[in-house]
PLY file of the C-alpha trace (Angstrom):
ply
format ascii 1.0
element vertex 359
property float x
property float y
property float z
element edge 358
property int vertex1
property int vertex2
end_header
-1.63 25.93 -8.89
-1.59 27.64 -5.80
0.21 25.68 -2.62
-0.42 25.00 0.33
2.80 23.15 2.67
5.63 23.94 4.15
9.39 22.74 3.17
11.05 22.15 6.90
13.90 19.62 8.03
12.92 17.82 11.21
15.69 17.09 13.72
12.99 14.57 15.65
9.68 13.44 15.76
8.55 15.26 18.24
9.65 18.56 16.79
7.39 17.41 13.89
4.47 16.70 15.75
4.80 20.11 18.02
5.51 22.22 14.58
2.44 20.18 13.01
0.02 20.51 15.95
0.58 24.98 15.73
-0.24 24.64 11.78
-3.60 25.22 10.74
-4.90 26.88 7.45
-5.03 30.30 6.72
-7.37 31.95 8.49
-8.78 28.72 9.56
-11.28 29.50 6.37
-10.56 27.31 3.59
-13.66 25.06 3.61
-13.46 21.42 1.41
-14.23 18.06 1.29
-13.72 14.67 -0.23
-15.72 13.76 -2.39
-16.83 10.46 -2.05
-16.42 7.94 -5.14
-19.65 6.95 -6.12
-20.62 11.16 -7.24
-19.60 12.62 -10.59
-15.88 12.42 -11.71
-14.62 15.22 -14.78
-12.47 11.80 -15.60
-9.92 8.71 -13.72
-6.50 9.06 -13.95
-4.18 6.31 -14.80
-0.39 5.45 -14.81
1.24 3.18 -17.30
3.30 0.42 -16.49
7.31 0.23 -17.96
8.96 -1.22 -15.22
10.85 -4.16 -16.83
12.82 -5.06 -13.19
9.54 -4.94 -11.40
7.54 -7.17 -13.57
9.11 -9.07 -16.34
7.95 -11.20 -18.43
4.55 -10.14 -17.39
4.74 -6.45 -18.35
3.34 -6.96 -22.07
0.68 -8.93 -20.79
0.04 -5.84 -17.45
0.48 -3.21 -19.75
-2.62 -4.91 -21.95
-4.39 -5.34 -18.90
-4.09 -1.04 -18.00
-5.22 -0.29 -21.94
-8.63 -2.79 -21.22
-9.46 -1.11 -18.22
-9.09 2.48 -19.38
-11.19 1.44 -22.44
-13.63 0.05 -20.27
-13.53 2.88 -18.27
-13.36 5.75 -21.17
-16.76 3.98 -22.28
-18.80 6.10 -19.19
-16.00 9.04 -18.63
-12.41 10.53 -19.54
-9.37 9.03 -18.90
-6.08 10.66 -18.74
-3.13 7.98 -18.37
-0.10 9.53 -17.14
3.53 7.70 -18.99
7.45 8.53 -18.27
8.28 10.03 -21.26
10.81 7.56 -22.55
7.60 4.87 -22.73
5.42 7.81 -24.27
5.41 6.19 -27.99
4.30 2.75 -27.51
1.68 3.91 -24.72
0.15 5.82 -27.67
0.36 2.97 -29.40
-1.08 0.48 -27.21
-3.92 2.90 -26.18
-4.73 4.90 -28.90
-6.91 8.43 -29.36
-9.73 7.57 -26.55
-7.14 8.13 -24.19
-5.61 10.77 -23.08
-1.66 10.22 -23.25
-0.07 12.57 -19.98
3.70 12.18 -20.37
5.27 12.88 -16.45
7.80 11.28 -14.89
7.22 8.09 -13.11
8.69 5.39 -10.91
5.54 2.81 -11.13
2.00 2.62 -12.01
-0.36 2.57 -9.38
-1.91 6.16 -9.35
-4.64 5.34 -6.29
-1.93 5.87 -4.14
0.70 7.87 -5.53
-1.56 10.29 -6.72
-3.40 12.81 -5.48
-6.48 12.53 -3.80
-9.00 14.82 -4.56
-10.45 17.79 -3.00
-13.74 20.12 -3.66
-13.38 23.73 -2.30
-16.50 25.36 -1.11
-15.99 27.78 -3.99
-16.32 24.94 -6.41
-12.69 24.81 -6.70
-10.27 21.59 -7.37
-8.22 21.06 -5.29
-5.73 17.68 -3.72
-3.73 16.46 -1.20
-0.15 15.42 -1.86
0.54 12.67 0.83
4.03 11.86 1.19
4.89 8.72 -0.84
7.95 6.18 0.23
6.66 2.79 -1.77
3.99 1.20 1.04
7.42 1.51 3.61
9.83 1.33 1.48
9.15 -1.72 -0.32
9.83 -0.83 -4.06
12.92 1.53 -5.17
13.06 4.04 -6.75
10.06 5.95 -6.07
10.78 9.99 -5.42
9.12 10.68 -8.78
6.14 8.86 -7.49
6.70 11.02 -4.40
6.28 14.58 -6.88
3.42 12.81 -9.11
0.59 14.14 -7.13
2.08 17.72 -6.99
2.82 18.25 -10.36
-0.75 16.33 -11.40
-2.95 19.07 -9.48
-0.21 22.08 -10.89
-1.67 20.26 -14.66
-5.52 20.81 -13.66
-4.71 24.11 -11.80
-5.85 22.44 -8.41
-5.20 23.60 -5.21
-2.25 22.18 -3.60
-1.66 20.86 -0.11
0.89 19.19 0.91
0.49 16.80 4.39
3.05 15.66 6.82
1.35 12.09 6.67
2.89 8.59 4.52
-0.54 7.66 3.18
-1.66 6.25 0.03
-5.46 6.59 -1.63
-5.70 2.65 -1.50
-5.82 3.73 2.41
-9.03 5.35 2.28
-12.68 5.70 1.59
-15.10 8.08 2.23
-19.14 8.97 1.95
-18.37 12.91 1.23
-20.64 13.45 4.51
-17.46 13.77 6.64
-17.41 9.79 7.44
-13.56 8.15 6.30
-13.31 4.43 6.86
-8.94 3.33 7.29
-7.32 0.57 8.60
-4.66 0.70 11.73
-2.51 -2.04 9.88
-1.81 0.68 7.26
-1.36 4.08 8.29
-0.14 2.85 11.75
2.56 1.13 10.84
6.20 1.95 11.73
7.14 1.76 7.81
4.75 4.79 7.48
4.56 6.95 9.96
7.00 5.60 12.86
7.34 7.44 16.53
3.57 9.15 15.91
0.49 8.10 17.54
-3.10 6.90 16.65
-4.46 10.69 17.56
-2.04 12.24 15.69
-2.51 10.49 12.77
-6.41 11.32 12.88
-5.72 14.80 13.29
-3.89 15.05 9.81
-6.68 13.37 8.44
-9.06 15.22 9.65
-7.19 18.54 8.41
-6.19 17.66 4.87
-9.69 15.82 4.10
-12.42 18.52 5.74
-13.99 14.94 7.90
-16.01 14.84 10.69
-15.29 11.38 11.73
-12.22 8.80 10.95
-14.16 5.41 11.45
-10.58 2.98 12.42
-10.65 -0.83 11.33
-8.02 -3.04 12.34
-6.63 -4.11 8.89
-4.64 -6.75 7.62
-1.21 -8.39 9.06
-1.14 -10.74 5.87
-0.99 -7.94 3.44
3.01 -8.05 2.71
1.81 -5.48 0.26
0.13 -2.29 1.38
-0.49 -3.40 4.96
-3.80 -3.90 4.35
-5.03 -0.99 2.66
-8.92 -0.75 3.31
-9.86 -0.88 -0.50
-8.95 -4.52 -0.27
-12.26 -5.11 1.97
-14.76 -2.37 2.38
-15.96 0.64 0.17
-18.51 3.39 0.49
-21.77 2.55 -1.70
-23.34 5.49 -0.85
-23.60 7.49 3.01
-24.15 4.84 5.72
-24.42 1.93 3.53
-20.90 -0.32 3.20
-20.12 -3.44 0.56
-17.74 -5.46 2.29
-15.87 -8.49 1.55
-15.72 -11.82 3.01
-15.28 -15.06 2.79
-17.28 -18.40 3.06
-15.05 -20.88 4.59
-15.62 -20.20 8.51
-12.00 -21.96 8.61
-9.66 -19.47 5.82
-7.93 -17.30 8.02
-8.02 -14.44 5.68
-11.58 -15.06 6.07
-11.27 -14.20 9.31
-9.99 -11.15 9.16
-12.29 -10.02 7.27
-15.10 -10.82 9.85
-12.75 -8.95 12.27
-12.84 -5.91 10.22
-16.52 -6.38 9.76
-16.96 -6.65 13.55
-15.35 -3.40 14.35
-17.34 -1.47 11.44
-20.35 -2.87 12.64
-19.80 -1.20 17.04
-19.48 2.29 15.48
-21.31 4.75 13.74
-20.39 7.36 10.85
-20.46 11.50 11.51
-24.21 11.84 11.43
-24.78 9.17 14.36
-26.28 6.48 11.72
-25.09 2.44 12.16
-23.65 1.13 8.39
-25.12 -1.01 6.70
-23.40 -3.54 5.27
-23.80 -5.11 1.34
-21.68 -8.08 1.50
-19.49 -9.41 -1.68
-17.12 -12.30 -1.80
-13.98 -12.03 -2.10
-12.22 -14.30 -5.36
-12.06 -17.71 -2.60
-12.16 -19.90 -5.76
-9.33 -18.54 -7.08
-5.43 -19.89 -6.66
-2.90 -16.91 -5.87
0.42 -17.10 -7.75
2.52 -15.10 -5.85
2.50 -13.67 -1.56
0.89 -10.49 -2.51
-1.79 -11.21 -4.86
-5.45 -9.77 -4.87
-7.78 -12.08 -4.86
-10.53 -9.12 -4.24
-13.85 -8.29 -6.49
-14.06 -5.51 -4.32
-11.32 -3.13 -5.53
-12.89 -2.16 -8.61
-13.71 1.49 -9.75
-17.16 3.06 -9.62
-17.62 5.18 -13.17
-20.31 7.75 -13.53
-23.38 5.66 -14.95
-20.87 2.17 -14.43
-18.69 -0.04 -12.20
-15.13 -0.92 -13.71
-14.61 -5.01 -11.87
-12.07 -7.70 -11.96
-12.85 -11.01 -13.21
-10.82 -13.91 -13.15
-13.71 -16.22 -14.64
-14.36 -18.35 -11.38
-18.07 -19.09 -9.68
-17.68 -16.60 -7.56
-17.04 -13.83 -9.64
-21.22 -13.82 -10.46
-21.41 -14.07 -6.54
-19.39 -10.78 -6.62
-21.62 -9.40 -9.51
-25.02 -9.91 -8.52
-24.05 -8.12 -5.30
-22.34 -5.07 -6.97
-25.61 -5.05 -9.45
-27.64 -5.00 -5.98
-24.82 -1.77 -4.26
-25.47 0.27 -7.35
-28.89 -1.04 -9.28
-28.48 2.02 -12.17
-24.47 1.91 -12.98
-23.83 -0.39 -15.90
-21.56 -2.90 -15.17
-18.28 -3.82 -17.15
-15.77 -6.77 -16.18
-11.92 -6.73 -17.21
-9.83 -9.44 -17.07
-6.64 -8.52 -14.46
-5.08 -12.03 -13.96
-1.83 -10.04 -15.08
-2.00 -7.30 -12.66
-3.04 -9.13 -9.21
-0.12 -11.39 -8.61
1.95 -7.51 -7.94
-0.78 -6.72 -5.26
-3.71 -4.81 -6.14
-6.83 -4.80 -9.51
-8.76 -2.53 -10.97
-9.31 0.58 -7.72
-6.08 0.15 -7.25
-4.74 1.35 -10.46
-7.57 4.24 -10.77
-7.59 7.89 -9.15
-11.17 9.34 -9.98
-11.27 13.23 -10.06
-14.39 14.53 -8.74
-16.34 16.79 -11.32
0 1
1 2
2 3
3 4
4 5
5 6
6 7
7 8
8 9
9 10
10 11
11 12
12 13
13 14
14 15
15 16
16 17
17 18
18 19
19 20
20 21
21 22
22 23
23 24
24 25
25 26
26 27
27 28
28 29
29 30
30 31
31 32
32 33
33 34
34 35
35 36
36 37
37 38
38 39
39 40
40 41
41 42
42 43
43 44
44 45
45 46
46 47
47 48
48 49
49 50
50 51
51 52
52 53
53 54
54 55
55 56
56 57
57 58
58 59
59 60
60 61
61 62
62 63
63 64
64 65
65 66
66 67
67 68
68 69
69 70
70 71
71 72
72 73
73 74
74 75
75 76
76 77
77 78
78 79
79 80
80 81
81 82
82 83
83 84
84 85
85 86
86 87
87 88
88 89
89 90
90 91
91 92
92 93
93 94
94 95
95 96
96 97
97 98
98 99
99 100
100 101
101 102
102 103
103 104
104 105
105 106
106 107
107 108
108 109
109 110
110 111
111 112
112 113
113 114
114 115
115 116
116 117
117 118
118 119
119 120
120 121
121 122
122 123
123 124
124 125
125 126
126 127
127 128
128 129
129 130
130 131
131 132
132 133
133 134
134 135
135 136
136 137
137 138
138 139
139 140
140 141
141 142
142 143
143 144
144 145
145 146
146 147
147 148
148 149
149 150
150 151
151 152
152 153
153 154
154 155
155 156
156 157
157 158
158 159
159 160
160 161
161 162
162 163
163 164
164 165
165 166
166 167
167 168
168 169
169 170
170 171
171 172
172 173
173 174
174 175
175 176
176 177
177 178
178 179
179 180
180 181
181 182
182 183
183 184
184 185
185 186
186 187
187 188
188 189
189 190
190 191
191 192
192 193
193 194
194 195
195 196
196 197
197 198
198 199
199 200
200 201
201 202
202 203
203 204
204 205
205 206
206 207
207 208
208 209
209 210
210 211
211 212
212 213
213 214
214 215
215 216
216 217
217 218
218 219
219 220
220 221
221 222
222 223
223 224
224 225
225 226
226 227
227 228
228 229
229 230
230 231
231 232
232 233
233 234
234 235
235 236
236 237
237 238
238 239
239 240
240 241
241 242
242 243
243 244
244 245
245 246
246 247
247 248
248 249
249 250
250 251
251 252
252 253
253 254
254 255
255 256
256 257
257 258
258 259
259 260
260 261
261 262
262 263
263 264
264 265
265 266
266 267
267 268
268 269
269 270
270 271
271 272
272 273
273 274
274 275
275 276
276 277
277 278
278 279
279 280
280 281
281 282
282 283
283 284
284 285
285 286
286 287
287 288
288 289
289 290
290 291
291 292
292 293
293 294
294 295
295 296
296 297
297 298
298 299
299 300
300 301
301 302
302 303
303 304
304 305
305 306
306 307
307 308
308 309
309 310
310 311
311 312
312 313
313 314
314 315
315 316
316 317
317 318
318 319
319 320
320 321
321 322
322 323
323 324
324 325
325 326
326 327
327 328
328 329
329 330
330 331
331 332
332 333
333 334
334 335
335 336
336 337
337 338
338 339
339 340
340 341
341 342
342 343
343 344
344 345
345 346
346 347
347 348
348 349
349 350
350 351
351 352
352 353
353 354
354 355
355 356
356 357
357 358
């Protein structure tokens, strides 16, 4: 692995901003881009849940759901499951031979956020961003192993590692592969992530780390108590210029109004090529009762695989509507559903527990 970054101790946010403004990649000639999730994958990464203190009596059911997701994705592409070494034996027994078990110390199981955001270099080699990770604003401790996870995975894959100054999670990002990124203000500009820095500063760092041409900002979701409104809870790119966006059919629903406000913000902007966004609507799981304050009532939080979509199911009528929307958006991909009822009370679904590595 090659690592580009700077080990620094900042005495003030001002010094941090000044130094960041002075840093450029070597000779300004390191060219790379963040591929879209709908592009071909080499594999998908996951991370095995093991924290009894976080998940209590629900942990065995949660582990079974992770195994089910892994095997569903493995129908389409290889899956590597990061497992804490102390729990490798049990994970091997539950996952079987079809899933690659990778022993790395971890704190939690949400690899979309703690894992690397992979890049493709202009020479065809693999790279990735290691964001600063603080467990969604220090909501859960410890998180030091998860903060180190991205670089450890990149080292294992012999990939170029770029260390960012930004506290960011992969669920905060959706890109079209052509230089356009969609993010939310409630997450990336939250004081528990990047206090004292401006929106312009955050945008500059996103552009620097991901090889972008344009960042599209949505207001986000102030009701999300876990991720503070990750974009992967409301929308994703289907292809360049086309975005799938969640809605709630009840005009009186508060979260539905938040989704509508975000959709209006998207429609008022264009992508890096100057195109307005075509939108494919998908319902959220509006007929599913939340069983926790951070319940992820989302169908958009699916994983795209090579030739397939692995999406949540709740056994409710809204799921049929959601599947029909996904089939319209991805007519050439086979849809597989997985019951993630043991996962969503913790604040995420299938997209949150997966991270694709581009081919």
